[in-house]
A tleap script that builds the chain and sets N, CA, C and O, in Angstrom:
source leaprc.protein.ff14SB
mol = sequence {
  NMET PHE ASP TYR ASN LEU LYS PHE ASP THR
  GLU GLN LYS ALA ASN GLU SER LEU ASN PRO
  ILE LEU GLU ALA LEU HIE PRO SER GLN TYR
  VAL ARG TYR ASP ILE GLY GLN ILE LYS ASN
  TYR GLU TYR ASP ALA ASN ASP LEU GLU ALA
  GLU PRO VAL VAL THR ILE VAL ASP ASP LYS
  TRP HIE VAL ASN ILE ARG LEU ARG THR GLU
  ASN SER LEU LEU ASP GLU HIE ARG VAL TYR
  PRO GLU THR PRO SER HIE GLU PHE CSER
}
set mol.1.N position { -61.566 -18.762 25.094 }
set mol.1.CA position { -60.506 -17.798 25.214 }
set mol.1.C position { -61.087 -16.441 25.610 }
set mol.1.O position { -62.182 -16.068 25.188 }
set mol.2.N position { -60.341 -15.727 26.416 }
set mol.2.CA position { -60.761 -14.410 26.883 }
set mol.2.C position { -59.682 -13.401 26.525 }
set mol.2.O position { -58.532 -13.533 26.942 }
set mol.3.N position { -60.064 -12.393 25.749 }
set mol.3.CA position { -59.134 -11.351 25.327 }
set mol.3.C position { -59.309 -10.112 26.184 }
set mol.3.O position { -60.430 -9.667 26.431 }
set mol.4.N position { -58.190 -9.557 26.636 }
set mol.4.CA position { -58.192 -8.363 27.468 }
set mol.4.C position { -57.300 -7.312 26.823 }
set mol.4.O position { -56.119 -7.558 26.578 }
set mol.5.N position { -57.860 -6.149 26.550 }
set mol.5.CA position { -57.097 -4.979 26.115 }
set mol.5.C position { -56.919 -4.122 27.362 }
set mol.5.O position { -57.892 -3.617 27.920 }
set mol.6.N position { -55.689 -3.964 27.789 }
set mol.6.CA position { -55.404 -3.301 29.057 }
set mol.6.C position { -54.585 -2.038 28.836 }
set mol.6.O position { -53.820 -1.929 27.878 }
set mol.7.N position { -54.766 -1.084 29.750 }
set mol.7.CA position { -54.050 0.191 29.666 }
set mol.7.C position { -53.563 0.582 31.054 }
set mol.7.O position { -54.313 0.542 32.029 }
set mol.8.N position { -52.281 0.964 31.122 }
set mol.8.CA position { -51.634 1.340 32.380 }
set mol.8.C position { -50.916 2.672 32.187 }
set mol.8.O position { -50.647 3.078 31.057 }
set mol.9.N position { -50.606 3.348 33.289 }
set mol.9.CA position { -49.894 4.624 33.198 }
set mol.9.C position { -48.483 4.456 32.659 }
set mol.9.O position { -48.011 5.288 31.885 }
set mol.10.N position { -47.799 3.376 33.065 }
set mol.10.CA position { -46.415 3.144 32.641 }
set mol.10.C position { -46.187 1.646 32.453 }
set mol.10.O position { -47.002 0.827 32.878 }
set mol.11.N position { -45.079 1.301 31.817 }
set mol.11.CA position { -44.705 -0.108 31.666 }
set mol.11.C position { -44.469 -0.742 33.039 }
set mol.11.O position { -44.839 -1.894 33.263 }
set mol.12.N position { -43.864 -0.004 33.941 }
set mol.12.CA position { -43.597 -0.522 35.282 }
set mol.12.C position { -44.892 -0.887 35.995 }
set mol.12.O position { -44.982 -1.946 36.617 }
set mol.13.N position { -45.899 -0.015 35.908 }
set mol.13.CA position { -47.181 -0.315 36.554 }
set mol.13.C position { -47.856 -1.512 35.905 }
set mol.13.O position { -48.526 -2.288 36.585 }
set mol.14.N position { -47.686 -1.671 34.594 }
set mol.14.CA position { -48.235 -2.843 33.910 }
set mol.14.C position { -47.602 -4.112 34.469 }
set mol.14.O position { -48.300 -5.071 34.797 }
set mol.15.N position { -46.274 -4.109 34.576 }
set mol.15.CA position { -45.578 -5.286 35.093 }
set mol.15.C position { -45.938 -5.565 36.545 }
set mol.15.O position { -46.115 -6.722 36.926 }
set mol.16.N position { -46.047 -4.522 37.357 }
set mol.16.CA position { -46.405 -4.708 38.767 }
set mol.16.C position { -47.791 -5.326 38.919 }
set mol.16.O position { -48.022 -6.123 39.829 }
set mol.17.N position { -48.705 -4.964 38.036 }
set mol.17.CA position { -50.065 -5.489 38.109 }
set mol.17.C position { -50.183 -6.875 37.489 }
set mol.17.O position { -50.880 -7.739 38.021 }
set mol.18.N position { -49.504 -7.087 36.370 }
set mol.18.CA position { -49.693 -8.322 35.618 }
set mol.18.C position { -48.814 -9.480 36.066 }
set mol.18.O position { -49.254 -10.629 36.022 }
set mol.19.N position { -47.596 -9.215 36.491 }
set mol.19.CA position { -46.686 -10.305 36.834 }
set mol.19.C position { -47.233 -11.249 37.895 }
set mol.19.O position { -47.129 -12.463 37.716 }
set mol.20.N position { -47.814 -10.759 38.996 }
set mol.20.CA position { -48.347 -11.704 39.986 }
set mol.20.C position { -49.477 -12.575 39.425 }
set mol.20.O position { -49.604 -13.743 39.794 }
set mol.21.N position { -50.280 -12.017 38.551 }
set mol.21.CA position { -51.389 -12.772 37.955 }
set mol.21.C position { -50.842 -13.827 36.995 }
set mol.21.O position { -51.251 -14.987 37.044 }
set mol.22.N position { -49.919 -13.424 36.124 }
set mol.22.CA position { -49.410 -14.339 35.111 }
set mol.22.C position { -48.455 -15.382 35.672 }
set mol.22.O position { -48.375 -16.493 35.146 }
set mol.23.N position { -47.729 -15.039 36.735 }
set mol.23.CA position { -46.813 -16.011 37.344 }
set mol.23.C position { -47.567 -17.176 37.970 }
set mol.23.O position { -47.004 -18.259 38.132 }
set mol.24.N position { -48.831 -16.969 38.325 }
set mol.24.CA position { -49.644 -18.033 38.904 }
set mol.24.C position { -50.172 -18.992 37.839 }
set mol.24.O position { -50.730 -20.038 38.171 }
set mol.25.N position { -50.001 -18.644 36.561 }
set mol.25.CA position { -50.499 -19.464 35.461 }
set mol.25.C position { -49.359 -20.192 34.767 }
set mol.25.O position { -48.219 -19.727 34.769 }
set mol.26.N position { -49.669 -21.323 34.180 }
set mol.26.CA position { -48.709 -22.024 33.326 }
set mol.26.C position { -48.589 -21.234 32.024 }
set mol.26.O position { -49.591 -20.694 31.555 }
set mol.27.N position { -47.399 -21.146 31.421 }
set mol.27.CA position { -47.232 -20.369 30.185 }
set mol.27.C position { -48.191 -20.754 29.054 }
set mol.27.O position { -48.458 -19.938 28.171 }
set mol.28.N position { -48.704 -21.966 29.069 }
set mol.28.CA position { -49.654 -22.371 28.024 }
set mol.28.C position { -51.052 -21.793 28.251 }
set mol.28.O position { -51.928 -21.935 27.398 }
set mol.29.N position { -51.260 -21.147 29.388 }
set mol.29.CA position { -52.573 -20.626 29.734 }
set mol.29.C position { -52.790 -19.177 29.304 }
set mol.29.O position { -53.889 -18.645 29.464 }
set mol.30.N position { -51.754 -18.531 28.757 }
set mol.30.CA position { -51.909 -17.127 28.375 }
set mol.30.C position { -50.926 -16.729 27.283 }
set mol.30.O position { -49.912 -17.388 27.052 }
set mol.31.N position { -51.261 -15.634 26.626 }
set mol.31.CA position { -50.358 -14.968 25.683 }
set mol.31.C position { -50.371 -13.496 26.055 }
set mol.31.O position { -51.436 -12.900 26.210 }
set mol.32.N position { -49.199 -12.914 26.198 }
set mol.32.CA position { -49.079 -11.489 26.528 }
set mol.32.C position { -48.416 -10.779 25.356 }
set mol.32.O position { -47.383 -11.213 24.848 }
set mol.33.N position { -49.030 -9.683 24.941 }
set mol.33.CA position { -48.489 -8.888 23.844 }
set mol.33.C position { -48.416 -7.432 24.296 }
set mol.33.O position { -49.443 -6.766 24.423 }
set mol.34.N position { -47.195 -6.937 24.539 }
set mol.34.CA position { -47.010 -5.541 24.940 }
set mol.34.C position { -46.996 -4.660 23.696 }
set mol.34.O position { -46.187 -4.861 22.790 }
set mol.35.N position { -47.887 -3.697 23.661 }
set mol.35.CA position { -47.970 -2.758 22.546 }
set mol.35.C position { -47.189 -1.506 22.880 }
set mol.35.O position { -46.555 -0.907 22.011 }
set mol.36.N position { -47.236 -1.111 24.143 }
set mol.36.CA position { -46.557 0.116 24.557 }
set mol.36.C position { -47.400 1.331 24.237 }
set mol.36.O position { -48.629 1.277 24.280 }
set mol.37.N position { -46.740 2.416 23.917 }
set mol.37.CA position { -47.449 3.636 23.559 }
set mol.37.C position { -48.035 3.483 22.154 }
set mol.37.O position { -47.471 2.794 21.304 }
set mol.38.N position { -49.163 4.130 21.928 }
set mol.38.CA position { -49.782 4.111 20.603 }
set mol.38.C position { -49.180 5.260 19.800 }
set mol.38.O position { -49.274 6.423 20.193 }
set mol.39.N position { -48.564 4.921 18.677 }
set mol.39.CA position { -47.881 5.921 17.861 }
set mol.39.C position { -48.411 5.867 16.431 }
set mol.39.O position { -48.841 4.820 15.946 }
set mol.40.N position { -48.368 7.008 15.779 }
set mol.40.CA position { -48.735 7.112 14.369 }
set mol.40.C position { -47.474 7.483 13.593 }
set mol.40.O position { -46.751 8.401 13.980 }
set mol.41.N position { -47.211 6.769 12.497 }
set mol.41.CA position { -46.039 7.027 11.668 }
set mol.41.C position { -46.499 7.560 10.317 }
set mol.41.O position { -47.301 6.925 9.633 }
set mol.42.N position { -45.988 8.729 9.936 }
set mol.42.CA position { -46.302 9.310 8.631 }
set mol.42.C position { -45.040 9.311 7.784 }
set mol.42.O position { -44.009 9.860 8.172 }
set mol.43.N position { -45.144 8.687 6.621 }
set mol.43.CA position { -44.007 8.569 5.717 }
set mol.43.C position { -44.148 9.555 4.563 }
set mol.43.O position { -45.256 9.860 4.120 }
set mol.44.N position { -43.019 10.044 4.089 }
set mol.44.CA position { -42.988 10.957 2.948 }
set mol.44.C position { -42.958 10.123 1.673 }
set mol.44.O position { -41.972 9.439 1.398 }
set mol.45.N position { -44.034 10.178 0.896 }
set mol.45.CA position { -44.138 9.385 -0.330 }
set mol.45.C position { -43.092 9.794 -1.363 }
set mol.45.O position { -42.734 8.993 -2.227 }
set mol.46.N position { -42.598 11.027 -1.287 }
set mol.46.CA position { -41.603 11.510 -2.238 }
set mol.46.C position { -40.175 11.136 -1.852 }
set mol.46.O position { -39.277 11.148 -2.694 }
set mol.47.N position { -39.968 10.804 -0.578 }
set mol.47.CA position { -38.632 10.451 -0.099 }
set mol.47.C position { -38.748 9.228 0.807 }
set mol.47.O position { -38.863 9.354 2.027 }
set mol.48.N position { -38.718 8.061 0.206 }
set mol.48.CA position { -38.920 6.823 0.955 }
set mol.48.C position { -37.791 6.520 1.931 }
set mol.48.O position { -37.961 5.706 2.839 }
set mol.49.N position { -36.657 7.155 1.759 }
set mol.49.CA position { -35.515 6.947 2.653 }
set mol.49.C position { -35.590 7.828 3.902 }
set mol.49.O position { -34.856 7.596 4.862 }
set mol.50.N position { -36.460 8.827 3.901 }
set mol.50.CA position { -36.568 9.761 5.025 }
set mol.50.C position { -37.194 9.077 6.232 }
set mol.50.O position { -38.038 8.190 6.101 }
set mol.51.N position { -36.760 9.510 7.408 }
set mol.51.CA position { -37.351 9.002 8.645 }
set mol.51.C position { -38.815 9.443 8.722 }
set mol.51.O position { -39.144 10.558 8.317 }
set mol.52.N position { -39.691 8.584 9.233 }
set mol.52.CA position { -41.099 8.980 9.350 }
set mol.52.C position { -41.302 10.001 10.470 }
set mol.52.O position { -40.514 10.079 11.412 }
set mol.53.N position { -42.365 10.771 10.345 }
set mol.53.CA position { -42.766 11.680 11.410 }
set mol.53.C position { -43.593 10.855 12.391 }
set mol.53.O position { -44.598 10.254 12.011 }
set mol.54.N position { -43.168 10.828 13.654 }
set mol.54.CA position { -43.824 10.007 14.662 }
set mol.54.C position { -44.654 10.900 15.570 }
set mol.54.O position { -44.149 11.873 16.131 }
set mol.55.N position { -45.923 10.565 15.712 }
set mol.55.CA position { -46.826 11.284 16.607 }
set mol.55.C position { -47.331 10.306 17.662 }
set mol.55.O position { -47.849 9.242 17.325 }
set mol.56.N position { -47.183 10.660 18.935 }
set mol.56.CA position { -47.699 9.802 20.002 }
set mol.56.C position { -49.185 10.083 20.152 }
set mol.56.O position { -49.588 11.195 20.493 }
set mol.57.N position { -49.991 9.064 19.894 }
set mol.57.CA position { -51.445 9.179 19.967 }
set mol.57.C position { -51.915 8.987 21.407 }
set mol.57.O position { -52.823 9.678 21.870 }
set mol.58.N position { -51.291 8.042 22.111 }
set mol.58.CA position { -51.640 7.770 23.510 }
set mol.58.C position { -50.363 7.355 24.228 }
set mol.58.O position { -49.747 6.351 23.870 }
set mol.59.N position { -49.959 8.124 25.243 }
set mol.59.CA position { -48.683 7.857 25.911 }
set mol.59.C position { -48.783 6.820 27.028 }
set mol.59.O position { -47.786 6.552 27.698 }
set mol.60.N position { -49.938 6.243 27.241 }
set mol.60.CA position { -50.084 5.187 28.248 }
set mol.60.C position { -49.490 3.884 27.716 }
set mol.60.O position { -49.209 3.776 26.523 }
set mol.61.N position { -49.297 2.891 28.591 }
set mol.61.CA position { -48.731 1.603 28.211 }
set mol.61.C position { -49.870 0.609 27.975 }
set mol.61.O position { -50.664 0.340 28.876 }
set mol.62.N position { -49.943 0.073 26.770 }
set mol.62.CA position { -51.018 -0.839 26.380 }
set mol.62.C position { -50.491 -2.271 26.304 }
set mol.62.O position { -49.393 -2.520 25.805 }
set mol.63.N position { -51.300 -3.209 26.810 }
set mol.63.CA position { -50.964 -4.630 26.795 }
set mol.63.C position { -52.224 -5.405 26.411 }
set mol.63.O position { -53.310 -5.131 26.921 }
set mol.64.N position { -52.068 -6.365 25.516 }
set mol.64.CA position { -53.156 -7.282 25.200 }
set mol.64.C position { -52.806 -8.638 25.784 }
set mol.64.O position { -51.668 -9.098 25.687 }
set mol.65.N position { -53.794 -9.266 26.388 }
set mol.65.CA position { -53.595 -10.587 26.981 }
set mol.65.C position { -54.740 -11.487 26.539 }
set mol.65.O position { -55.901 -11.076 26.517 }
set mol.66.N position { -54.395 -12.716 26.190 }
set mol.66.CA position { -55.402 -13.745 25.913 }
set mol.66.C position { -55.226 -14.828 26.961 }
set mol.66.O position { -54.141 -15.390 27.114 }
set mol.67.N position { -56.304 -15.116 27.683 }
set mol.67.CA position { -56.292 -16.141 28.732 }
set mol.67.C position { -57.235 -17.277 28.363 }
set mol.67.O position { -58.206 -17.085 27.630 }
set mol.68.N position { -56.937 -18.442 28.873 }
set mol.68.CA position { -57.857 -19.566 28.687 }
set mol.68.C position { -59.020 -19.500 29.668 }
set mol.68.O position { -60.072 -20.088 29.419 }
set mol.69.N position { -58.845 -18.801 30.761 }
set mol.69.CA position { -59.908 -18.659 31.759 }
set mol.69.C position { -60.137 -17.180 32.039 }
set mol.69.O position { -59.230 -16.362 31.884 }
set mol.70.N position { -61.325 -16.851 32.442 }
set mol.70.CA position { -61.666 -15.463 32.747 }
set mol.70.C position { -60.962 -15.030 34.025 }
set mol.70.O position { -60.756 -15.838 34.930 }
set mol.71.N position { -60.587 -13.729 34.101 }
set mol.71.CA position { -59.917 -13.220 35.291 }
set mol.71.C position { -60.412 -11.805 35.574 }
set mol.71.O position { -60.057 -10.866 34.862 }
set mol.72.N position { -61.222 -11.654 36.604 }
set mol.72.CA position { -61.806 -10.359 36.946 }
set mol.72.C position { -60.778 -9.383 37.521 }
set mol.72.O position { -61.057 -8.186 37.596 }
set mol.73.N position { -59.606 -9.853 37.925 }
set mol.73.CA position { -58.571 -8.962 38.447 }
set mol.73.C position { -58.061 -7.998 37.377 }
set mol.73.O position { -57.495 -6.954 37.700 }
set mol.74.N position { -58.257 -8.344 36.114 }
set mol.74.CA position { -57.797 -7.494 35.014 }
set mol.74.C position { -58.785 -6.396 34.655 }
set mol.74.O position { -58.435 -5.456 33.941 }
set mol.75.N position { -60.017 -6.505 35.141 }
set mol.75.CA position { -61.069 -5.560 34.758 }
set mol.75.C position { -60.747 -4.109 35.115 }
set mol.75.O position { -61.199 -3.192 34.428 }
set mol.76.N position { -59.983 -3.892 36.166 }
set mol.76.CA position { -59.634 -2.528 36.594 }
set mol.76.C position { -58.893 -1.761 35.500 }
set mol.76.O position { -59.023 -0.540 35.403 }
set mol.77.N position { -58.125 -2.461 34.683 }
set mol.77.CA position { -57.302 -1.813 33.656 }
set mol.77.C position { -57.832 -2.058 32.241 }
set mol.77.O position { -57.194 -1.677 31.259 }
set mol.78.N position { -58.974 -2.681 32.145 }
set mol.78.CA position { -59.510 -3.060 30.838 }
set mol.78.C position { -60.071 -1.853 30.088 }
set mol.78.O position { -60.732 -0.996 30.673 }
set mol.79.N position { -59.798 -1.801 28.790 }
set mol.79.CA position { -60.357 -0.777 27.915 }
set mol.79.C position { -60.998 -1.483 26.727 }
set mol.79.O position { -60.689 -2.637 26.431 }
set mol.80.N position { -61.887 -0.774 26.061 }
set mol.80.CA position { -62.599 -1.331 24.917 }
set mol.80.C position { -62.341 -0.434 23.709 }
set mol.80.O position { -63.090 0.515 23.473 }
set mol.81.N position { -61.287 -0.725 22.939 }
set mol.81.CA position { -60.935 0.123 21.800 }
set mol.81.C position { -62.059 0.138 20.765 }
set mol.81.O position { -62.667 -0.888 20.459 }
set mol.82.N position { -62.314 1.338 20.235 }
set mol.82.CA position { -63.340 1.481 19.204 }
set mol.82.C position { -62.783 1.165 17.829 }
set mol.82.O position { -63.499 0.659 16.965 }
set mol.83.N position { -61.508 1.463 17.625 }
set mol.83.CA position { -60.879 1.188 16.324 }
set mol.83.C position { -59.537 0.517 16.564 }
set mol.83.O position { -58.497 1.161 16.425 }
set mol.84.N position { -59.534 -0.764 16.922 }
set mol.84.CA position { -58.266 -1.442 17.196 }
set mol.84.C position { -57.389 -1.506 15.953 }
set mol.84.O position { -57.872 -1.714 14.840 }
set mol.85.N position { -56.094 -1.322 16.168 }
set mol.85.CA position { -55.154 -1.357 15.037 }
set mol.85.C position { -54.695 -2.780 14.736 }
set mol.85.O position { -54.101 -3.022 13.685 }
set mol.86.N position { -54.955 -3.716 15.629 }
set mol.86.CA position { -54.632 -5.113 15.381 }
set mol.86.C position { -55.500 -5.987 16.264 }
set mol.86.O position { -56.116 -5.512 17.218 }
set mol.87.N position { -55.541 -7.264 15.938 }
set mol.87.CA position { -56.294 -8.217 16.726 }
set mol.87.C position { -55.468 -9.480 16.847 }
set mol.87.O position { -54.575 -9.722 16.035 }
set mol.88.N position { -55.759 -10.289 17.860 }
set mol.88.CA position { -55.146 -11.598 17.931 }
set mol.88.C position { -55.672 -12.420 16.768 }
set mol.88.O position { -56.823 -12.259 16.363 }
set mol.89.N position { -54.852 -13.287 16.237 }
set mol.89.CA position { -55.330 -14.124 15.138 }
set mol.89.C position { -55.644 -15.521 15.628 }
set mol.89.O position { -56.060 -16.372 14.842 }
savepdb mol mol.pdb
quit
């Protein structure tokens, strides 16, 4: 399995880049997980009903993809997170 953490300027650019690649594959050959913008949520411990304060950490569009085969076409948008907030299981 090959995991790709990808970053694009917008969701539209992500779809324009990824759709031709993924459409050539059978659905069993990949998993796509759109994360979107990276946001931080701060909750008020004294008022659990209050809306959280949302801070945009990174306004780019993030997508994680797991492929059964390696694909160098994705390398242009690949990033290597130092502190990932989640991983594929």
